C-alpha positions as CSV (number, residue, x, y, z in Angstrom):
1,X,82.0,-14.2,170.4
2,X,78.8,-14.2,168.4
3,X,78.3,-14.4,164.6
4,X,75.6,-12.6,162.6
5,X,75.1,-11.8,158.9
6,X,74.5,-8.5,157.2
7,X,72.6,-10.1,154.4
8,X,71.2,-13.3,156.0
9,X,68.8,-14.0,153.2
10,X,71.8,-15.0,151.0
11,X,72.4,-18.0,153.2
12,X,69.6,-19.6,151.1
13,X,72.4,-20.1,148.6
14,X,73.7,-22.9,150.9
15,X,70.8,-25.0,149.6
16,X,73.0,-25.6,146.5
17,X,75.5,-27.5,148.6
18,X,73.4,-30.7,149.0
19,X,72.6,-30.4,145.3
20,X,76.3,-30.3,144.5
21,X,76.8,-33.4,146.7
22,X,74.0,-35.2,145.0
23,X,75.4,-34.3,141.5
24,X,78.9,-35.4,142.5
25,X,77.8,-38.7,143.9
26,X,75.7,-39.4,140.8
27,X,78.6,-38.5,138.6
28,X,80.9,-40.8,140.4
29,X,78.4,-43.7,140.3
30,X,78.0,-43.2,136.5
31,X,81.8,-43.1,136.1
32,X,82.3,-46.3,138.1
33,X,79.5,-48.1,136.2
34,X,81.0,-47.1,132.8
35,X,84.5,-48.0,133.9
36,X,83.3,-51.4,135.1
37,X,81.7,-52.0,131.7
38,X,84.8,-51.1,129.9
39,X,87.0,-53.1,132.3
40,X,85.0,-56.3,131.3
41,X,86.0,-55.6,127.7
42,X,89.6,-55.2,128.8
43,X,89.7,-51.6,127.6
44,X,90.6,-50.0,131.0
45,X,91.9,-51.0,134.3
46,X,89.6,-51.7,137.3
47,X,88.3,-48.7,139.1
48,X,91.0,-47.3,141.5
49,X,90.1,-46.3,145.0
50,X,89.4,-42.6,145.2
51,X,90.5,-40.4,148.2
52,X,87.6,-38.5,149.9
53,X,89.9,-35.7,151.2
54,X,90.1,-33.6,148.0
55,X,86.3,-33.5,147.2
56,X,85.6,-32.8,150.9
57,X,88.0,-29.9,151.0
58,X,86.6,-28.4,147.8
59,X,83.1,-28.8,149.0
60,X,83.9,-27.1,152.3
61,X,85.5,-24.3,150.3
62,X,82.5,-23.8,148.1
63,X,80.2,-23.8,151.3
64,X,82.3,-21.1,152.9
65,X,82.3,-19.1,149.6
66,X,78.5,-19.2,149.5
67,X,78.3,-18.2,153.2
68,X,80.6,-15.3,152.6
69,X,78.1,-13.7,150.3
70,X,75.9,-13.1,153.4
71,X,78.7,-10.9,154.8
72,X,79.3,-12.6,158.2
73,X,80.0,-10.3,161.2
74,X,81.8,-11.6,164.3
75,X,81.1,-9.7,167.5
76,X,84.1,-10.0,169.7
77,X,84.5,-8.7,173.3
78,X,87.5,-6.3,173.3
79,X,89.2,-5.1,176.4
80,X,89.5,-1.3,176.8
81,X,90.2,1.2,179.5
82,X,87.5,3.7,180.1
83,X,85.9,5.8,182.8
84,X,82.9,8.0,183.4
85,X,82.7,11.5,184.9
86,X,79.5,13.3,185.8
87,X,79.8,17.1,186.1
88,X,77.0,18.2,188.5
89,X,76.5,22.0,188.2
90,X,74.6,24.1,190.7
91,X,72.1,26.3,188.8
92,X,70.3,27.8,191.8
93,X,69.5,31.5,192.1
94,X,72.6,32.1,194.2
95,X,74.8,31.1,191.2
96,X,73.7,34.4,189.6
97,X,75.8,36.2,192.3
98,X,78.6,38.4,190.9
99,X,81.1,38.1,193.8
100,X,83.2,36.4,191.1
101,X,83.4,37.8,187.6
102,X,81.2,37.7,185.7
103,X,78.9,35.5,187.8
104,X,79.3,32.3,189.7
105,X,77.4,30.3,187.1
106,X,79.7,31.7,184.3
107,X,82.8,30.7,186.4
108,X,81.3,27.2,186.9
109,X,80.9,26.9,183.1
110,X,84.5,27.9,182.6
111,X,85.6,25.3,185.1
112,X,83.4,22.7,183.4
113,X,85.1,23.5,180.1
114,X,88.5,23.0,181.8
115,X,87.5,19.7,183.2
116,X,86.0,18.4,179.9
117,X,89.0,19.6,177.8
118,X,91.4,17.7,180.1
119,X,89.7,14.4,179.6
120,X,90.8,11.8,177.0
121,X,88.5,10.7,174.2
122,X,87.9,7.4,176.1
123,X,86.2,9.1,179.0
124,X,82.4,9.3,179.0
125,X,81.1,12.6,180.4
126,X,77.6,13.5,181.5
127,X,76.1,16.7,182.9
128,X,73.6,17.1,185.7
129,X,72.0,20.5,186.6
130,X,70.6,20.9,190.1
131,X,68.7,23.6,191.8
132,X,65.7,22.7,193.9
133,X,65.4,19.8,191.6
134,X,68.0,18.0,189.4
135,X,68.0,16.7,185.9
136,X,70.4,14.9,183.6
137,X,70.9,17.5,180.8
138,X,73.5,15.3,179.0
139,X,73.7,11.5,179.3
140,X,77.3,10.2,179.6
141,X,78.9,10.3,176.2
142,X,82.3,10.4,174.5
143,X,81.1,13.3,172.4
144,X,82.7,16.1,174.4
145,X,81.4,18.8,172.1
146,X,77.8,17.8,173.0
147,X,78.8,17.9,176.7
148,X,80.2,21.5,176.4
149,X,77.0,22.6,174.5
150,X,74.9,21.2,177.3
151,X,77.0,23.1,179.9
152,X,76.7,26.4,177.9
153,X,72.9,26.2,177.8
154,X,72.5,26.2,181.6
155,X,70.7,29.2,183.3
156,X,70.2,30.0,187.0
157,X,67.0,29.6,188.9
158,X,65.5,27.9,192.0
159,X,66.9,26.8,195.4
160,X,69.9,24.5,196.1
161,X,69.7,20.8,196.6
162,X,73.2,19.4,196.5
163,X,72.1,16.0,197.7
164,X,69.6,15.7,194.9
165,X,72.3,16.6,192.4
166,X,74.6,13.9,193.6
167,X,71.7,11.3,193.6
168,X,70.8,12.2,190.0
169,X,74.5,11.9,189.1
170,X,74.7,8.5,190.6
171,X,71.7,7.5,188.6
172,X,73.4,8.7,185.4
173,X,76.4,6.5,186.2
174,X,74.2,3.5,187.0
175,X,72.1,4.0,183.8
176,X,68.8,4.3,185.7
177,X,67.3,6.5,188.4
178,X,68.2,5.5,191.9
179,X,65.4,5.5,194.5
180,X,66.6,6.8,197.8
181,X,65.3,4.6,200.7
182,X,63.8,6.1,203.8
183,X,67.0,5.0,205.5
184,X,69.7,6.0,202.9
185,X,72.0,3.2,204.0
186,X,69.4,0.7,202.8
187,X,69.5,2.1,199.2
188,X,70.4,-0.5,196.6
189,X,73.3,0.4,194.4
190,X,76.0,-1.4,192.6
191,X,79.7,-1.0,192.3
192,X,81.0,1.5,189.7
193,X,84.8,1.7,189.7
194,X,86.4,4.1,187.3
195,X,83.7,6.7,187.8
196,X,83.7,10.2,189.4
197,X,81.3,13.0,190.1
198,X,82.5,16.6,190.2
199,X,80.2,19.1,191.9
200,X,80.5,22.7,190.9
201,X,78.6,24.8,193.5
202,X,78.7,27.5,196.1
203,X,77.7,24.9,198.7
204,X,74.7,26.8,200.1
205,X,72.2,24.1,201.0
206,X,68.5,25.1,201.0
207,X,66.8,21.7,200.7
208,X,66.8,18.2,199.4
209,X,68.4,15.0,200.8
210,X,71.4,15.4,203.1
211,X,74.6,15.6,201.0
212,X,76.3,13.6,203.8
213,X,74.0,10.6,203.2
214,X,74.6,10.8,199.5
215,X,78.3,11.0,200.1
216,X,78.1,7.7,202.1
217,X,76.0,6.2,199.2
218,X,78.6,7.2,196.6
219,X,81.4,5.9,198.7
220,X,79.6,2.5,199.0
221,X,79.4,2.5,195.2
222,X,83.1,3.2,194.7
223,X,82.3,6.6,193.2
224,X,84.7,9.5,194.1
225,X,83.0,12.9,194.5
226,X,85.1,15.9,194.1
227,X,83.9,19.5,194.6
228,X,84.9,22.9,193.2
229,X,83.8,25.8,195.3
230,X,82.3,28.7,193.3
231,X,82.2,32.2,194.8
232,X,83.8,33.9,197.8
233,X,83.5,33.2,201.5
234,X,82.8,37.0,202.1
235,X,79.9,36.7,199.7
236,X,77.5,39.3,198.3
237,X,73.8,39.9,198.0
238,X,71.4,39.0,195.2
239,X,67.8,40.0,194.5
240,X,65.3,37.1,194.6
241,X,61.6,37.7,194.4
242,X,62.1,41.4,195.2
243,X,64.1,40.7,198.3
244,X,67.8,41.2,198.9
245,X,69.4,37.8,200.0
246,X,72.9,37.4,201.3
247,X,74.9,34.5,199.8
248,X,78.4,33.2,200.3
249,X,80.6,30.2,199.5
250,X,80.0,27.4,202.0
251,X,83.2,25.4,201.9
252,X,82.7,23.1,204.9
253,X,79.7,21.4,203.1
254,X,81.6,20.8,200.0
255,X,84.7,19.6,201.8
256,X,82.8,17.1,203.8
257,X,81.1,15.8,200.6
258,X,84.5,15.3,199.0
259,X,86.3,13.9,202.0
260,X,83.7,11.2,202.6
261,X,84.2,9.7,199.2
262,X,88.0,10.1,198.8
263,X,87.6,13.0,196.5
264,X,89.1,16.4,196.7
265,X,87.9,19.9,197.3
266,X,89.4,23.0,195.5
267,X,88.3,26.6,195.1
268,X,87.5,27.7,191.5
269,X,90.3,30.3,191.8
270,X,92.9,27.6,192.1
271,X,93.4,26.7,188.5
272,X,96.3,24.3,189.2
273,X,94.2,22.3,191.7
274,X,91.4,22.1,189.2
275,X,93.8,20.3,186.8
276,X,94.3,17.8,189.6
277,X,90.5,17.3,189.9
278,X,90.3,16.7,186.2
279,X,92.8,13.9,186.4
280,X,91.1,12.2,189.4
281,X,89.3,9.7,187.3
282,X,90.7,6.2,187.7
283,X,90.3,4.3,184.5
284,X,89.1,0.7,184.7
285,X,89.3,-2.3,182.3
286,X,86.1,-3.3,180.7
287,X,85.2,-5.6,177.8
288,X,82.8,-4.2,175.1
289,X,81.4,-6.2,172.2
290,X,82.8,-4.8,168.9
291,X,81.4,-6.1,165.6
292,X,83.9,-6.9,162.8
293,X,83.0,-8.0,159.3
294,X,84.9,-11.1,158.5
295,X,83.9,-11.6,154.9
296,X,87.4,-11.3,153.6
297,X,88.7,-13.9,156.1
298,X,86.0,-16.4,155.1
299,X,86.7,-15.9,151.4
300,X,90.4,-16.4,152.0
301,X,89.8,-19.6,154.0
302,X,87.4,-20.8,151.2
303,X,90.0,-20.1,148.5
304,X,92.7,-21.9,150.5
305,X,90.5,-25.0,150.9
306,X,89.6,-25.1,147.2
307,X,93.2,-24.6,146.1
308,X,94.5,-27.3,148.5
309,X,91.8,-29.7,147.6
310,X,92.5,-29.2,143.9
311,X,96.2,-29.6,144.3
312,X,95.7,-32.8,146.4
313,X,93.4,-34.3,143.7
314,X,95.9,-33.5,140.9
315,X,98.8,-35.0,142.8
316,X,96.8,-38.2,143.6
317,X,94.9,-38.7,140.4
318,X,96.2,-36.3,137.8
319,X,92.7,-34.8,137.6
320,X,90.8,-32.0,139.5
321,X,87.7,-34.2,140.1
Protein backbone atom coordinates (compact mmCIF):
# COMPACT_ATOMS: atom_id res chain seq x y z
CA UNK A 1 0.00 0.00 0.00
CA UNK A 2 1.23 3.50 -0.81
CA UNK A 3 -0.02 6.90 0.30
CA UNK A 4 -0.24 10.07 -1.76
CA UNK A 5 -2.07 13.40 -1.51
CA UNK A 6 -4.38 15.18 -3.96
CA UNK A 7 -3.41 18.61 -2.59
CA UNK A 8 0.08 18.00 -1.13
CA UNK A 9 0.80 21.71 -0.72
CA UNK A 10 -1.71 21.79 2.14
CA UNK A 11 0.66 19.63 4.14
CA UNK A 12 2.45 22.90 4.91
CA UNK A 13 -0.31 23.42 7.47
CA UNK A 14 1.48 20.81 9.59
CA UNK A 15 4.03 23.51 10.39
CA UNK A 16 1.44 24.81 12.86
CA UNK A 17 1.83 21.63 14.95
CA UNK A 18 5.22 22.52 16.48
CA UNK A 19 3.87 26.05 17.08
CA UNK A 20 0.94 24.55 19.00
CA UNK A 21 3.35 22.40 21.02
CA UNK A 22 5.50 25.44 21.79
CA UNK A 23 2.44 27.52 22.79
CA UNK A 24 1.09 24.73 25.01
CA UNK A 25 4.44 24.16 26.75
CA UNK A 26 4.81 27.91 27.33
CA UNK A 27 1.26 28.13 28.70
CA UNK A 28 1.86 25.24 31.12
CA UNK A 29 5.10 26.79 32.35
CA UNK A 30 3.34 30.10 32.96
CA UNK A 31 0.52 28.33 34.83
CA UNK A 32 2.99 26.40 36.99
CA UNK A 33 4.94 29.55 37.81
CA UNK A 34 1.81 31.49 38.78
CA UNK A 35 0.49 28.56 40.79
CA UNK A 36 3.80 28.27 42.63
CA UNK A 37 3.67 31.98 43.48
CA UNK A 38 0.10 31.69 44.76
CA UNK A 39 0.96 28.53 46.70
CA UNK A 40 3.63 30.44 48.64
CA UNK A 41 0.89 32.82 49.71
CA UNK A 42 -1.28 29.88 50.77
CA UNK A 43 -3.94 30.76 48.24
CA UNK A 44 -3.83 27.50 46.21
CA UNK A 45 -2.63 23.97 46.62
CA UNK A 46 0.73 22.93 45.12
CA UNK A 47 0.74 22.15 41.42
CA UNK A 48 -0.72 18.67 40.80
CA UNK A 49 0.87 16.26 38.40
CA UNK A 50 -0.63 16.47 34.93
CA UNK A 51 -1.17 13.40 32.72
CA UNK A 52 0.41 13.68 29.28
CA UNK A 53 -2.09 11.32 27.58
CA UNK A 54 -4.92 13.81 26.99
CA UNK A 55 -2.77 16.58 25.39
CA UNK A 56 -0.96 13.97 23.28
CA UNK A 57 -4.23 12.53 21.98
CA UNK A 58 -5.63 15.96 21.17
CA UNK A 59 -2.40 17.01 19.45
CA UNK A 60 -2.41 13.85 17.35
CA UNK A 61 -6.04 14.51 16.41
CA UNK A 62 -5.23 18.07 15.33
CA UNK A 63 -2.27 16.75 13.29
CA UNK A 64 -4.49 14.26 11.45
CA UNK A 65 -7.11 16.98 10.84
CA UNK A 66 -4.50 19.19 9.19
CA UNK A 67 -3.18 16.26 7.11
CA UNK A 68 -6.73 15.43 6.01
CA UNK A 69 -6.98 18.82 4.26
CA UNK A 70 -4.43 17.52 1.73
CA UNK A 71 -6.90 14.74 0.77
CA UNK A 72 -4.83 11.58 1.34
CA UNK A 73 -5.18 8.76 -1.19
CA UNK A 74 -4.22 5.18 -0.30
CA UNK A 75 -3.29 2.94 -3.24
CA UNK A 76 -4.12 -0.62 -2.27
CA UNK A 77 -3.50 -3.78 -4.35
CA UNK A 78 -6.87 -5.42 -4.90
CA UNK A 79 -7.23 -9.00 -6.16
CA UNK A 80 -9.42 -9.48 -9.20
CA UNK A 81 -10.09 -12.10 -11.81
CA UNK A 82 -9.32 -11.07 -15.35
CA UNK A 83 -8.22 -12.37 -18.73
CA UNK A 84 -7.11 -11.14 -22.15
CA UNK A 85 -8.33 -12.20 -25.59
CA UNK A 86 -6.74 -11.13 -28.85
CA UNK A 87 -8.96 -11.55 -31.91
CA UNK A 88 -6.62 -11.98 -34.90
CA UNK A 89 -8.54 -11.43 -38.13
CA UNK A 90 -7.29 -12.39 -41.59
CA UNK A 91 -7.72 -9.41 -43.95
CA UNK A 92 -5.91 -10.87 -46.96
CA UNK A 93 -7.34 -10.68 -50.51
CA UNK A 94 -8.82 -14.17 -50.20
CA UNK A 95 -11.10 -12.91 -47.41
CA UNK A 96 -13.04 -10.99 -50.08
CA UNK A 97 -14.23 -14.33 -51.52
CA UNK A 98 -18.00 -14.83 -51.56
CA UNK A 99 -18.22 -18.61 -51.07
CA UNK A 100 -19.92 -17.62 -47.79
CA UNK A 101 -22.47 -14.81 -47.70
CA UNK A 102 -21.81 -11.97 -48.08
CA UNK A 103 -18.00 -12.41 -47.97
CA UNK A 104 -15.50 -14.25 -45.80
CA UNK A 105 -14.39 -11.02 -44.13
CA UNK A 106 -17.98 -10.05 -43.36
CA UNK A 107 -18.55 -13.46 -41.79
CA UNK A 108 -15.33 -13.05 -39.80
CA UNK A 109 -16.63 -9.73 -38.50
CA UNK A 110 -19.91 -11.38 -37.47
CA UNK A 111 -18.00 -14.10 -35.62
CA UNK A 112 -15.84 -11.44 -33.94
CA UNK A 113 -18.99 -9.68 -32.74
CA UNK A 114 -20.25 -12.97 -31.30
CA UNK A 115 -16.96 -13.57 -29.52
CA UNK A 116 -16.78 -10.06 -28.06
CA UNK A 117 -20.43 -9.99 -26.97
CA UNK A 118 -19.92 -13.26 -25.09
CA UNK A 119 -17.10 -11.88 -22.94
CA UNK A 120 -17.66 -10.42 -19.49
CA UNK A 121 -16.74 -6.81 -18.69
CA UNK A 122 -13.57 -7.92 -16.86
CA UNK A 123 -12.10 -9.42 -20.06
CA UNK A 124 -9.65 -7.25 -21.98
CA UNK A 125 -9.97 -7.69 -25.74
CA UNK A 126 -7.58 -6.57 -28.47
CA UNK A 127 -7.74 -6.81 -32.26
CA UNK A 128 -4.95 -7.76 -34.66
CA UNK A 129 -5.39 -7.54 -38.45
CA UNK A 130 -3.04 -9.63 -40.57
CA UNK A 131 -2.48 -9.95 -44.30
CA UNK A 132 1.06 -9.98 -45.67
CA UNK A 133 1.85 -7.86 -42.60
CA UNK A 134 0.12 -7.60 -39.25
CA UNK A 135 -0.89 -4.71 -37.02
CA UNK A 136 -2.55 -4.17 -33.67
CA UNK A 137 -5.64 -2.16 -34.62
CA UNK A 138 -6.98 -2.14 -31.06
CA UNK A 139 -4.86 -2.54 -27.95
CA UNK A 140 -6.37 -4.82 -25.27
CA UNK A 141 -9.12 -2.93 -23.47
CA UNK A 142 -12.28 -3.54 -21.48
CA UNK A 143 -14.06 -1.02 -23.75
CA UNK A 144 -15.77 -3.62 -25.91
CA UNK A 145 -17.55 -0.95 -27.95
CA UNK A 146 -14.17 0.33 -29.15
CA UNK A 147 -13.15 -3.25 -29.98
CA UNK A 148 -16.21 -3.79 -32.18
CA UNK A 149 -15.62 -0.45 -33.91
CA UNK A 150 -12.06 -1.55 -34.74
CA UNK A 151 -13.38 -4.82 -36.17
CA UNK A 152 -15.95 -3.06 -38.34
CA UNK A 153 -13.27 -0.82 -39.92
CA UNK A 154 -11.28 -3.73 -41.40
CA UNK A 155 -10.96 -4.07 -45.18
CA UNK A 156 -9.36 -6.86 -47.27
CA UNK A 157 -6.02 -6.60 -49.07
CA UNK A 158 -2.63 -8.29 -49.39
CA UNK A 159 -1.34 -11.83 -48.90
CA UNK A 160 -1.80 -14.13 -45.87
CA UNK A 161 0.77 -14.48 -43.07
CA UNK A 162 -0.94 -16.34 -40.24
CA UNK A 163 2.31 -16.74 -38.31
CA UNK A 164 2.88 -13.00 -38.39
CA UNK A 165 -0.64 -12.45 -37.05
CA UNK A 166 -0.06 -14.81 -34.11
CA UNK A 167 3.32 -13.19 -33.35
CA UNK A 168 1.75 -9.72 -33.28
CA UNK A 169 -1.06 -11.03 -31.08
CA UNK A 170 1.52 -12.42 -28.63
CA UNK A 171 3.18 -9.00 -28.59
CA UNK A 172 -0.17 -7.36 -27.79
CA UNK A 173 -0.58 -9.75 -24.85
CA UNK A 174 2.99 -9.13 -23.64
CA UNK A 175 2.59 -5.36 -23.99
CA UNK A 176 5.58 -5.01 -26.32
CA UNK A 177 6.62 -6.37 -29.75
CA UNK A 178 8.28 -9.79 -29.65
CA UNK A 179 11.35 -10.28 -31.81
CA UNK A 180 11.34 -13.75 -33.36
CA UNK A 181 14.79 -15.33 -33.09
CA UNK A 182 16.41 -17.10 -36.04
CA UNK A 183 15.64 -20.29 -34.18
CA UNK A 184 12.04 -19.69 -32.97
CA UNK A 185 12.58 -21.91 -29.93
CA UNK A 186 15.20 -19.40 -28.69
CA UNK A 187 12.70 -16.51 -28.66
CA UNK A 188 12.38 -14.90 -25.22
CA UNK A 189 8.81 -14.74 -23.94
CA UNK A 190 7.20 -14.75 -20.52
CA UNK A 191 4.27 -16.68 -19.07
CA UNK A 192 0.78 -15.28 -19.69
CA UNK A 193 -1.88 -17.38 -18.02
CA UNK A 194 -5.49 -16.30 -18.50
CA UNK A 195 -4.90 -15.24 -22.11
CA UNK A 196 -6.06 -16.54 -25.48
CA UNK A 197 -5.79 -15.78 -29.16
CA UNK A 198 -8.65 -16.48 -31.55
CA UNK A 199 -7.63 -16.58 -35.21
CA UNK A 200 -10.36 -15.90 -37.78
CA UNK A 201 -9.01 -16.98 -41.17
CA UNK A 202 -9.48 -19.12 -44.24
CA UNK A 203 -6.13 -20.72 -43.38
CA UNK A 204 -4.51 -20.17 -46.78
CA UNK A 205 -0.85 -19.47 -46.08
CA UNK A 206 1.14 -17.41 -48.60
CA UNK A 207 4.10 -16.19 -46.52
CA UNK A 208 5.48 -15.09 -43.17
CA UNK A 209 6.83 -17.20 -40.32
CA UNK A 210 5.68 -20.79 -39.99
CA UNK A 211 2.44 -20.90 -37.93
CA UNK A 212 3.67 -24.17 -36.37
CA UNK A 213 6.67 -22.33 -34.85
CA UNK A 214 4.40 -19.61 -33.49
CA UNK A 215 2.06 -22.25 -32.08
CA UNK A 216 5.00 -23.75 -30.16
CA UNK A 217 5.95 -20.28 -28.91
CA UNK A 218 2.38 -19.54 -27.77
CA UNK A 219 2.25 -22.90 -26.01
CA UNK A 220 5.50 -22.07 -24.19
CA UNK A 221 3.91 -18.81 -23.00
CA UNK A 222 0.75 -20.54 -21.75
CA UNK A 223 -1.39 -18.85 -24.42
CA UNK A 224 -4.19 -20.91 -25.96
CA UNK A 225 -4.75 -20.31 -29.67
CA UNK A 226 -8.15 -21.21 -31.07
CA UNK A 227 -9.13 -20.86 -34.70
CA UNK A 228 -12.34 -20.30 -36.60
CA UNK A 229 -12.29 -21.40 -40.23
CA UNK A 230 -13.90 -18.89 -42.59
CA UNK A 231 -15.05 -20.09 -46.02
CA UNK A 232 -15.76 -23.46 -47.63
CA UNK A 233 -13.43 -26.34 -48.44
CA UNK A 234 -14.81 -26.43 -52.00
CA UNK A 235 -13.74 -22.82 -52.40
CA UNK A 236 -14.27 -20.30 -55.17
CA UNK A 237 -12.25 -17.89 -57.28
CA UNK A 238 -11.42 -14.23 -56.77
CA UNK A 239 -9.88 -11.64 -59.05
CA UNK A 240 -6.47 -10.33 -57.87
CA UNK A 241 -4.46 -7.98 -60.09
CA UNK A 242 -6.53 -8.91 -63.13
CA UNK A 243 -6.07 -12.66 -62.61
CA UNK A 244 -8.56 -15.28 -61.44
CA UNK A 245 -7.18 -17.02 -58.34
CA UNK A 246 -8.65 -20.12 -56.74
CA UNK A 247 -9.13 -20.00 -52.97
CA UNK A 248 -10.53 -22.47 -50.43
CA UNK A 249 -10.65 -23.02 -46.69
CA UNK A 250 -7.48 -24.75 -45.45
CA UNK A 251 -8.65 -26.49 -42.27
CA UNK A 252 -5.51 -28.63 -41.56
CA UNK A 253 -3.33 -25.52 -41.02
CA UNK A 254 -5.81 -24.01 -38.59
CA UNK A 255 -6.41 -27.29 -36.76
CA UNK A 256 -2.68 -27.83 -36.24
CA UNK A 257 -2.33 -24.28 -34.91
CA UNK A 258 -5.10 -24.88 -32.37
CA UNK A 259 -4.12 -28.41 -31.37
CA UNK A 260 -0.52 -27.43 -30.57
CA UNK A 261 -1.60 -24.85 -27.99
CA UNK A 262 -4.53 -26.70 -26.43
CA UNK A 263 -7.04 -24.53 -28.26
CA UNK A 264 -9.96 -25.59 -30.42
CA UNK A 265 -10.82 -25.35 -34.09
CA UNK A 266 -14.35 -24.78 -35.35
CA UNK A 267 -15.91 -23.77 -38.64
CA UNK A 268 -17.69 -20.41 -38.80
CA UNK A 269 -20.89 -22.22 -39.74
CA UNK A 270 -20.95 -24.00 -36.34
CA UNK A 271 -22.50 -21.28 -34.17
CA UNK A 272 -22.76 -23.50 -31.10
CA UNK A 273 -19.07 -24.40 -31.26
CA UNK A 274 -18.18 -20.71 -31.61
CA UNK A 275 -19.91 -20.10 -28.29
CA UNK A 276 -17.54 -22.68 -26.80
CA UNK A 277 -14.53 -20.82 -28.25
CA UNK A 278 -15.84 -17.63 -26.66
CA UNK A 279 -15.78 -19.29 -23.25
CA UNK A 280 -12.30 -20.75 -23.65
CA UNK A 281 -10.59 -17.96 -21.73
CA UNK A 282 -9.41 -19.14 -18.34
CA UNK A 283 -9.55 -16.23 -15.91
CA UNK A 284 -6.59 -15.73 -13.58
CA UNK A 285 -6.19 -13.91 -10.27
CA UNK A 286 -4.16 -10.71 -10.41
CA UNK A 287 -3.60 -7.80 -8.05
CA UNK A 288 -4.02 -4.31 -9.43
CA UNK A 289 -3.29 -1.12 -7.46
CA UNK A 290 -6.51 0.81 -6.90
CA UNK A 291 -6.48 4.35 -5.43
CA UNK A 292 -8.97 5.15 -2.64
CA UNK A 293 -9.36 8.60 -1.11
CA UNK A 294 -9.29 8.14 2.68
CA UNK A 295 -9.94 11.71 3.76
CA UNK A 296 -13.15 10.77 5.59
CA UNK A 297 -11.39 8.00 7.50
CA UNK A 298 -8.56 10.32 8.57
CA UNK A 299 -11.07 12.99 9.69
CA UNK A 300 -13.04 10.36 11.64
CA UNK A 301 -9.86 9.14 13.36
CA UNK A 302 -8.88 12.73 14.19
CA UNK A 303 -12.30 13.46 15.68
CA UNK A 304 -12.20 10.31 17.81
CA UNK A 305 -8.73 11.19 19.14
CA UNK A 306 -9.76 14.75 20.03
CA UNK A 307 -13.00 13.62 21.67
CA UNK A 308 -11.28 10.87 23.65
CA UNK A 309 -8.47 13.21 24.72
CA UNK A 310 -10.98 15.87 25.78
CA UNK A 311 -13.08 13.36 27.75
CA UNK A 312 -9.97 11.95 29.46
CA UNK A 313 -8.80 15.43 30.46
CA UNK A 314 -12.23 16.38 31.86
CA UNK A 315 -12.44 13.13 33.87
CA UNK A 316 -8.92 13.56 35.29
CA UNK A 317 -8.81 17.31 35.87
CA UNK A 318 -12.29 18.72 35.32
CA UNK A 319 -10.85 20.85 32.51
CA UNK A 320 -10.25 20.40 28.77
CA UNK A 321 -6.64 21.65 28.87
